[in-house]
TIVO-2410 file (N, C-alpha, C; in nm, 3 decimals):
# residues 67
REC num residu      c1      c2      c3 atome chaine
REC   1      X   1.269  -1.126   0.831     N      A
REC   1      X   1.152  -1.098   0.748    CA      A
REC   1      X   1.040  -1.049   0.839     C      A
REC   2      X   0.968  -0.950   0.791     N      A
REC   2      X   0.857  -0.896   0.868    CA      A
REC   2      X   0.727  -0.915   0.792     C      A
REC   3      X   0.629  -0.837   0.832     N      A
REC   3      X   0.501  -0.841   0.762    CA      A
REC   3      X   0.429  -0.708   0.779     C      A
REC   4      X   0.339  -0.683   0.688     N      A
REC   4      X   0.250  -0.568   0.697    CA      A
REC   4      X   0.108  -0.621   0.679     C      A
REC   5      X   0.011  -0.537   0.705     N      A
REC   5      X  -0.128  -0.575   0.689    CA      A
REC   5      X  -0.188  -0.487   0.580     C      A
REC   6      X  -0.240  -0.552   0.476     N      A
REC   6      X  -0.301  -0.481   0.363    CA      A
REC   6      X  -0.448  -0.517   0.358     C      A
REC   7      X  -0.533  -0.418   0.378     N      A
REC   7      X  -0.679  -0.438   0.379    CA      A
REC   7      X  -0.719  -0.554   0.470     C      A
REC   8      X  -0.657  -0.559   0.588     N      A
REC   8      X  -0.693  -0.658   0.689    CA      A
REC   8      X  -0.626  -0.794   0.674     C      A
REC   9      X  -0.543  -0.811   0.571     N      A
REC   9      X  -0.476  -0.940   0.550    CA      A
REC   9      X  -0.325  -0.924   0.567     C      A
REC  10      X  -0.267  -1.016   0.644     N      A
REC  10      X  -0.122  -1.013   0.664    CA      A
REC  10      X  -0.051  -1.047   0.535     C      A
REC  11      X   0.060  -0.976   0.512     N      A
REC  11      X   0.140  -0.998   0.392    CA      A
REC  11      X   0.287  -0.996   0.431     C      A
REC  12      X   0.366  -1.096   0.387     N      A
REC  12      X   0.509  -1.096   0.419    CA      A
REC  12      X   0.578  -0.974   0.359     C      A
REC  13      X   0.678  -0.927   0.429     N      A
REC  13      X   0.753  -0.810   0.384    CA      A
REC  13      X   0.901  -0.839   0.409     C      A
REC  14      X   0.979  -0.851   0.301     N      A
REC  14      X   1.120  -0.889   0.314    CA      A
REC  14      X   1.202  -0.779   0.381     C      A
REC  15      X   1.171  -0.656   0.353     N      A
REC  15      X   1.243  -0.542   0.410    CA      A
REC  15      X   1.157  -0.418   0.385     C      A
REC  16      X   1.195  -0.304   0.440     N      A
REC  16      X   1.119  -0.185   0.404    CA      A
REC  16      X   1.117  -0.170   0.252     C      A
REC  17      X   1.001  -0.141   0.198     N      A
REC  17      X   0.984  -0.133   0.053    CA      A
REC  17      X   0.905  -0.006   0.020     C      A
REC  18      X   0.940   0.061  -0.091     N      A
REC  18      X   0.862   0.178  -0.131    CA      A
REC  18      X   0.716   0.139  -0.157     C      A
REC  19      X   0.625   0.224  -0.117     N      A
REC  19      X   0.482   0.199  -0.137    CA      A
REC  19      X   0.452   0.172  -0.284     C      A
REC  20      X   0.514   0.245  -0.374     N      A
REC  20      X   0.490   0.227  -0.517    CA      A
REC  20      X   0.528   0.085  -0.560     C      A
REC  21      X   0.636   0.032  -0.506     N      A
REC  21      X   0.679  -0.105  -0.538    CA      A
REC  21      X   0.577  -0.206  -0.486     C      A
REC  22      X   0.529  -0.184  -0.364     N      A
REC  22      X   0.429  -0.275  -0.307    CA      A
REC  22      X   0.303  -0.275  -0.391     C      A
REC  23      X   0.258  -0.158  -0.435     N      A
REC  23      X   0.139  -0.152  -0.520    CA      A
REC  23      X   0.160  -0.233  -0.647     C      A
REC  24      X   0.277  -0.221  -0.707     N      A
REC  24      X   0.308  -0.297  -0.828    CA      A
REC  24      X   0.305  -0.447  -0.801     C      A
REC  25      X   0.363  -0.489  -0.687     N      A
REC  25      X   0.363  -0.631  -0.651    CA      A
REC  25      X   0.221  -0.683  -0.630     C      A
REC  26      X   0.132  -0.595  -0.584     N      A
REC  26      X  -0.008  -0.633  -0.561    CA      A
REC  26      X  -0.090  -0.626  -0.690     C      A
REC  27      X  -0.029  -0.579  -0.799     N      A
REC  27      X  -0.099  -0.568  -0.926    CA      A
REC  27      X  -0.197  -0.452  -0.930     C      A
REC  28      X  -0.169  -0.347  -0.852     N      A
REC  28      X  -0.260  -0.233  -0.846    CA      A
REC  28      X  -0.202  -0.114  -0.921     C      A
REC  29      X  -0.288  -0.041  -0.986     N      A
REC  29      X  -0.252   0.079  -1.061    CA      A
REC  29      X  -0.242   0.196  -0.963     C      A
REC  30      X  -0.123   0.250  -0.945     N      A
REC  30      X  -0.102   0.353  -0.843    CA      A
REC  30      X  -0.182   0.481  -0.868     C      A
REC  31      X  -0.207   0.513  -0.993     N      A
REC  31      X  -0.277   0.640  -1.020    CA      A
REC  31      X  -0.423   0.636  -0.975     C      A
REC  32      X  -0.478   0.517  -0.954     N      A
REC  32      X  -0.618   0.507  -0.911    CA      A
REC  32      X  -0.632   0.472  -0.763     C      A
REC  33      X  -0.524   0.432  -0.700     N      A
REC  33      X  -0.532   0.385  -0.561    CA      A
REC  33      X  -0.538   0.501  -0.462     C      A
REC  34      X  -0.626   0.487  -0.363     N      A
REC  34      X  -0.631   0.578  -0.249    CA      A
REC  34      X  -0.582   0.498  -0.130     C      A
REC  35      X  -0.483   0.553  -0.058     N      A
REC  35      X  -0.416   0.473   0.044    CA      A
REC  35      X  -0.408   0.545   0.178     C      A
REC  36      X  -0.432   0.467   0.283     N      A
REC  36      X  -0.405   0.511   0.419    CA      A
REC  36      X  -0.295   0.420   0.473     C      A
REC  37      X  -0.195   0.481   0.533     N      A
REC  37      X  -0.086   0.408   0.596    CA      A
REC  37      X  -0.092   0.438   0.745     C      A
REC  38      X  -0.118   0.335   0.824     N      A
REC  38      X  -0.131   0.350   0.969    CA      A
REC  38      X  -0.234   0.458   1.006     C      A
REC  39      X  -0.344   0.460   0.930     N      A
REC  39      X  -0.455   0.550   0.960    CA      A
REC  39      X  -0.442   0.690   0.903     C      A
REC  40      X  -0.332   0.719   0.834     N      A
REC  40      X  -0.310   0.852   0.776    CA      A
REC  40      X  -0.311   0.843   0.624     C      A
REC  41      X  -0.382   0.935   0.556     N      A
REC  41      X  -0.382   0.933   0.410    CA      A
REC  41      X  -0.242   0.962   0.354     C      A
REC  42      X  -0.211   0.897   0.242     N      A
REC  42      X  -0.083   0.919   0.175    CA      A
REC  42      X  -0.110   0.990   0.043     C      A
REC  43      X  -0.045   1.102   0.022     N      A
REC  43      X  -0.058   1.178  -0.103    CA      A
REC  43      X   0.005   1.098  -0.217     C      A
REC  44      X  -0.059   1.098  -0.332     N      A
REC  44      X  -0.006   1.022  -0.448    CA      A
REC  44      X   0.137   1.062  -0.482     C      A
REC  45      X   0.169   1.189  -0.466     N      A
REC  45      X   0.303   1.236  -0.499    CA      A
REC  45      X   0.409   1.174  -0.407     C      A
REC  46      X   0.366   1.118  -0.295     N      A
REC  46      X   0.460   1.060  -0.198    CA      A
REC  46      X   0.468   0.908  -0.207     C      A
REC  47      X   0.396   0.845  -0.299     N      A
REC  47      X   0.395   0.699  -0.306    CA      A
REC  47      X   0.535   0.640  -0.324     C      A
REC  48      X   0.618   0.703  -0.406     N      A
REC  48      X   0.752   0.647  -0.431    CA      A
REC  48      X   0.843   0.665  -0.310     C      A
REC  49      X   0.830   0.776  -0.239     N      A
REC  49      X   0.918   0.805  -0.126    CA      A
REC  49      X   0.871   0.742   0.005     C      A
REC  50      X   0.744   0.701   0.012     N      A
REC  50      X   0.689   0.643   0.135    CA      A
REC  50      X   0.732   0.498   0.147     C      A
REC  51      X   0.794   0.465   0.259     N      A
REC  51      X   0.840   0.329   0.282    CA      A
REC  51      X   0.740   0.252   0.368     C      A
REC  52      X   0.712   0.129   0.327     N      A
REC  52      X   0.627   0.039   0.405    CA      A
REC  52      X   0.721  -0.050   0.485     C      A
REC  53      X   0.699  -0.053   0.617     N      A
REC  53      X   0.789  -0.125   0.706    CA      A
REC  53      X   0.714  -0.232   0.786     C      A
REC  54      X   0.790  -0.316   0.852     N      A
REC  54      X   0.735  -0.421   0.936    CA      A
REC  54      X   0.634  -0.363   1.034     C      A
REC  55      X   0.515  -0.423   1.038     N      A
REC  55      X   0.411  -0.380   1.131    CA      A
REC  55      X   0.317  -0.273   1.078     C      A
REC  56      X   0.346  -0.218   0.961     N      A
REC  56      X   0.258  -0.115   0.904    CA      A
REC  56      X   0.124  -0.174   0.863     C      A
REC  57      X   0.021  -0.089   0.868     N      A
REC  57      X  -0.115  -0.127   0.827    CA      A
REC  57      X  -0.157  -0.036   0.713     C      A
REC  58      X  -0.197  -0.097   0.602     N      A
REC  58      X  -0.243  -0.021   0.486    CA      A
REC  58      X  -0.387  -0.053   0.454     C      A
REC  59      X  -0.459   0.050   0.417     N      A
REC  59      X  -0.593   0.034   0.360    CA      A
REC  59      X  -0.584   0.091   0.221     C      A
REC  60      X  -0.614   0.009   0.121     N      A
REC  60      X  -0.603   0.050  -0.018    CA      A
REC  60      X  -0.740   0.039  -0.083     C      A
REC  61      X  -0.787   0.150  -0.139     N      A
REC  61      X  -0.915   0.152  -0.209    CA      A
REC  61      X  -0.889   0.183  -0.355     C      A
REC  62      X  -0.953   0.106  -0.442     N      A
REC  62      X  -0.945   0.131  -0.586    CA      A
REC  62      X  -1.086   0.138  -0.642     C      A
REC  63      X  -1.107   0.216  -0.749     N      A
REC  63      X  -1.241   0.227  -0.805    CA      A
REC  63      X  -1.288   0.095  -0.865     C      A
REC  64      X  -1.418   0.076  -0.861     N      A
REC  64      X  -1.478  -0.043  -0.920    CA      A
REC  64      X  -1.557  -0.001  -1.043     C      A
REC  65      X  -1.549  -0.082  -1.146     N      A
REC  65      X  -1.627  -0.055  -1.267    CA      A
REC  65      X  -1.772  -0.094  -1.240     C      A
REC  66      X  -1.859  -0.020  -1.296     N      A
REC  66      X  -2.001  -0.051  -1.277    CA      A
REC  66      X  -2.081  -0.011  -1.399     C      A
REC  67      X  -2.205  -0.037  -1.392     N      A
REC  67      X  -2.285   0.000  -1.508    CA      A
REC  67      X  -2.432  -0.011  -1.481     C      A
***
């Protein structure tokens, strides 16, 4: 078992997992998420094909509602 870092917090990772699956596990809506993987932006069209592996670092930004 490995781990990745999501927004500065360590998270267990059972095996390489598609980014789209990880977003779902985190309860995040993929169409609104902006993601950097190891400091590089990830295109939304690549979320399903992009694999998150042991030691990867993700920064995930989602819009906030305001008023």
